[in-house]
C-alpha positions, 0 to 999 in steps of 0.5 A: 311884737305885734299881736294883732298882725299875728292874730290876723295871720292865724285867723287867715291860716285857720280859714285856709286850713278849714277850706283845704280840709274840705277838699278831697284828693281820693275817692270816698269809696273804700279800697278793696282788699289787696289779694289775688285769685292765683299767682300769675307772673304776667299780672305781676309784671304789669303791676311792676310796670305800674310801680317802676315803669316810665308811666308809673306811680313812682313817676307820679310821686316823684314829680308831685314832690318836685312840683310841691317843692317848686311851688312852695311860694304858692302854698295852695298849689304846693298843698295840692301836689303834696296831698295828691302825692300821698294818694299816689304813694298809696297806689304804689303800695297797692301795686307793690303788694299785688306784684309780690303776691304774683311772685315778683320782687316789688322793686322800683323796676319793670320788665323790658324784654327779658331784662329788668330796668330800674325806675329813674327820675329821667322818666319824668318831664320837669316843666318849671312854668306853672301852666306847662307844669299843670298840663304835664300833671294832667296828662300823666293822670290821663295816661294812668287812667288809660293804662289801668283801663287797658289792664282791666280789659286784659286781667282776668283776676277779679281781685286785681281788677277791683284794685285797678278800678278803685285806683282809677277813681282816684286818678279820675278825681286828680284829672278833675282837680288838674283840669280845674287848676288849668282853667284857674291858672 
């Protein structure tokens, strides 16, 4: 066994870990309490769509898990997708709590007309080449910001709007990260 080689690798890993630990994947602003002013089924359905619709947090989590696994040979990119997926899971939890508080069953589903439709992995596109994969992630984050911004304009419950605006800060940070990665790769 060569101790010098393993020490060098340990050193490089420590440098990488230090650099990675300095990166942030969520806004530093605290999340507001998850609460509502009064139950509103329309708002609950909007939150269900945020957790189980085609353009949803579940779609982001599953796509980023896939990307993490696909990019396992590029430890840095794999790490980025892993860390962002954790932030998206937190959003999924917040939207699930808001849906429940508004009287909805927080399953991974959404309303389509008068019928419930479950979330499916077919909601995602799965590019396997690096540049399209990064662009796909970037476009998903931009769509999330557009969706949540539109919801902020329609929802009158100040507590839900605060949660949406805080989540938007994370999604905007993810946009910055993916734009940077698109330029780099």
